[in-house]
N, C-alpha and C positions, 0 to 999 in steps of 0.2 A: 890311196883311198882318201877322199875328202873327209875332214873332220865334220861331225854332225853340226858343230857350232858354226861352221863356215857356210853351211847350205842356205841360211837365210841372210847372208851378207848383202845380197842385192835386193833393194827394196822391190816390192811387187810392181809399183808404178814404173820402175826402170827396166823390168825384165823384158827380153826381146822375143820370147817364143811362145806360141800357142800351137799345140800339136793336135792334128786329127789323124787318127790311125785306123786302118781297117785291114782285115785279113792277115792278122799277125798275133803274136804272143808277146806280152810285156812281162819282163822278168828282171830279177836282181842277179847280177853275176860279177864276182870280183869287185864288190863295192860300188858298182855302177848300175844304173837302170838302162836296160836295153830292150829293143823290140826285134823280134825274130820273124823274118819272112821266109817262107818255104818255097823255093823254086823246084823245078823238075830235077835239076842236076845237083843243086847244093842249097844249104841253108845259109842265110846271110843275117848277121847281127849288126844293128845300127844303134849308136849310143844316143842317149837323151841327156842333154846338159840340164839336169834338174834344177840346179841353183839359178839358172837363167830362164826358167819356165813358169808361166802363170797358170796355164790350163792344159790338161790333156783330155781330149774327147776320144772316147773308144766307140768306133762305129761297128758296122756289121763284121761278123767273123773275127772278133777279137776275144782275147782272154787275158787275165792279169794274175800274177801270183801275190800271195800275201806279203812275201818279202819285198816285193816291188812297191806295194801299197805303203808299207812301213816306211821305206826310204823316201817315197814322194811326200808323205805326210811330214816327215822330218824336214823337208825342204819347203813345206808350205804350199805345195802344188795342189790345185783343185782338180778333182777327177770327176769327169761326167761320162754318161752313156748316152749315145745318140743313134739315130738311124743313119742311112747311107748319106754320104756327103756332108755330114755334120748336123743334118736336120732330119726330123724334129728331135728335140730333146725328149727322152723317154719320160712319160708322165705316169702318175697314178701309183708310184711306189715311194717308199721312204729312201730309196737309194738313187733317186734322180740325180742328186749331187752327193758325192762322197767328200765331205769337208774334213780336212785334217783336224783332229781333236787337239785343242790347246786351251789351257786356262790362263795363258799369259798374253792373250790379245788385249789391246788398249781398252780401257773403260770410258775415257773421256768423251769419245765420239758417240757412243750409244747413249750415254747419259745426257750429253748435249742435245741429241736428237729428240729424246723422250721429253726434254724439258719444254719443248714447244708443241710436240705432236698431239698431246691431249687437248690443246686449246685450238678450237676450230678456226678462230680468226688468224692465229699465228700460222696454222698449217696452210691457210690459203695464201698468206704472204709468201711462205716458202714455195708453194706451187707457182706463184707469179715469178719469183726469182729464178726458178728452174727454167721457165719459158724464155725469160730475158737472156739468161746465160746461153741457152740453146742458140738463140738467134745470133748473139755476139760471136759464138764459136763458128757458126756457119758463115757469117760474113767474113770473118778472119781467114778461114779456110778457102773460100771461094775467091778472095782477093789475091792470095798469094800462090795458089796451086797452078803451076804452068800447064800441067797435063789437062786440067779442066779447061782452061783458057784455049788450049789447042782443040778442044772439042766444042768450043763456042759458048762455054759457060763464063760469062762476064757479070760480075756483081752489079755493074752500073747499067746493064741492059734495061730497056724500058719495062719489059714484062716482069723481070726479076724485081726491079724496084717497086713496081705496082704490087707484087705479092707481099712486100714488106711494109707497104704504105699504111701508116696508122696502126701497125701491129702492136707496138709498145704501149700506145695509149689504150688500145682495146684491152691488153693484158692488165693494165693497171686498173681499168674500170670494171673488169669482170667481177661479179658479185658472188660467185661460187665456182666449184670445180667443174660442173657441168658446162658452164659458159666458157671456161678455160679450154676444156676438151673440144668444144665446137670451133673455137677460134684457132686452136692448133690444127684441127682437121682441115679447116678451110685453107690455111697456109700450105699445108702439105699438098692438098689438092691443086693449088696454084702452082706449086713447084713441080708436081707431076706434068702439068701442062707445058711448063717451060722445058722440062727434060724431053717430053715427047716432040716438041717443035724442033729441038736440036738433034734428035736421033732418028726421027721418022717412024716411031712406034705408034702409028696412027690409030690402030684398033685397040690400044691398051685400055683395059679396065681393071682396077685394083681388085683382085680376087685371090684370097689366101689359098684357095684349093685349085687354082688354075695351074696348067702345066706349061704355059708359055714362058719363054726365057726371062722376060722382064720380071714377072711375078715370082718365078722360081728363085731368081737372084735376089730380089727384095727379101723373100723369106729367108734365104740362106745368110745373107749379110746381116739381117736383124738378129739371127741366132748367135752369129759371131759377136755382135755388140752385146747381146745378153750375157755371153761368157765374160766379157770384160766387166760388165757391171756387177755380176755375181762375185767375181774375184775381188773387186773393189769393196764391196759391202762385207764380204767375209773377212778381209784383212783388217778392216776398220771395226769389225765386231757388231755391225748393225743388222738385226734380223730383217728379212726381206718383207715381212708383213706390214712394216710401218711406212706405208706409201703415203704420198701427198697428192697424187693425181689419180692413179689407177684404182680399180675396184677394191673395196675393203674385204671382199669375200675371196680374194685371190692372194695366196701366201706369197707368191713371187712378185707382187705388184710393184714393190720398190725397185726391183731389178728393171722393170719396164720403164719406170721414171728415169732412172739413171742412164739407161741405154738410149732413151730419146734425146739425150744431150748431143749425140753424135750421128744419129741415124740419118736425118735430113741432110746433114753436111757431107757425109762420106758414103753412106749406103746408097741413097737415092740416086745421085747422078751416075755412079758407076754401074748400078744395076742396069740402067737404060743404055749406057755406052757399051757395056759388055754384051748386052743383048743385040745391039746393032752390029757389033763386030763378030757375033756368033762365036764367042769364046767358050771354052769348056768350063764346067763347074769348078774344076781345080784351078784353072788360070784366073777365074773370077775371085775365088777364095784367096789366092796369092796377091792379087791386086788390092783386095780390101785390107789384108793383113799389112801389106806395104804401106798403105795410106794411114792405117792406125798408127804405125810407127812414125811415119813422116810428120804427121800432125799431132803426135803426142796425145792420142785419144784417151789412153789409160791415165796419163798424168792429169789431163783435164778432169776426168771423172773423180779421181782422188782429190784434187784441189777443191772441186766443187762440193763434194760431200763433206770434206773437212771444214770448209768455210761455213757451210750452212749448219753443220752440227755445232759449231762454236758461236755463230753469229745469228742464226735463224734467218729471217727474211730480209735482213738489212743488206743494203748494196755494198 
């Protein structure tokens, strides 16, 4: 049996696993956390390496024991409840996320965050910084990702370069968050066009309620990014309500800000590519999780939030 002190030996930003489970029971057995699947002929137990896991999402037809929750909390694993396929996160209750209780999370990051958050001018500087870091990450990913290049996504293509044209200066000149959101939305719209031209999804219109593959994959991938963002903020001890971009009336708003750092770089192109290839939802999820690991998305979120907590809007 692992000693409880060893369960947090792996930093959250370095952990490899995110689990989505459905139609199973999660339990503690012999000092390990397992999930049980029931077949017609036999029951099967599968081990969850909790010390190397950041998030467990429980989908339809799942149950979990108190002993399992206790062990997951000891390892610092975030537990969430979701619908089928990992989306949507269940809303409207206080147990949307079960966060392991700990009084020993760091204080320096939340104190640093709050040191600028109540100053509107400083908060706007941080919002600009988020946007610039987001673009730097996208350009870095698209420059080196061979799989994207094989699908025709080249960072120096004319249409993609035009999408980025003047973006940094527009961000720096934005006078308020509303302007920033409009600039961000226009860039994403232009990137949609680039993805459509490379994958042939000509009838695509972004609609969160649509059931076509591209929209469904975008929704699904975004929720996976929200899981990474929620894990980052929980580990660093920063409440989700202290957003710099998204609505002040939404308690999860900072989750959306942090998730936006990687969504256009990773979720957007692969949602269209997988829609073109008619992959299953599970195959899409595996592809996204692989790309999260390959391009160190969780590391990038941690580094960004830490830097901004300690430096504010400074480059």
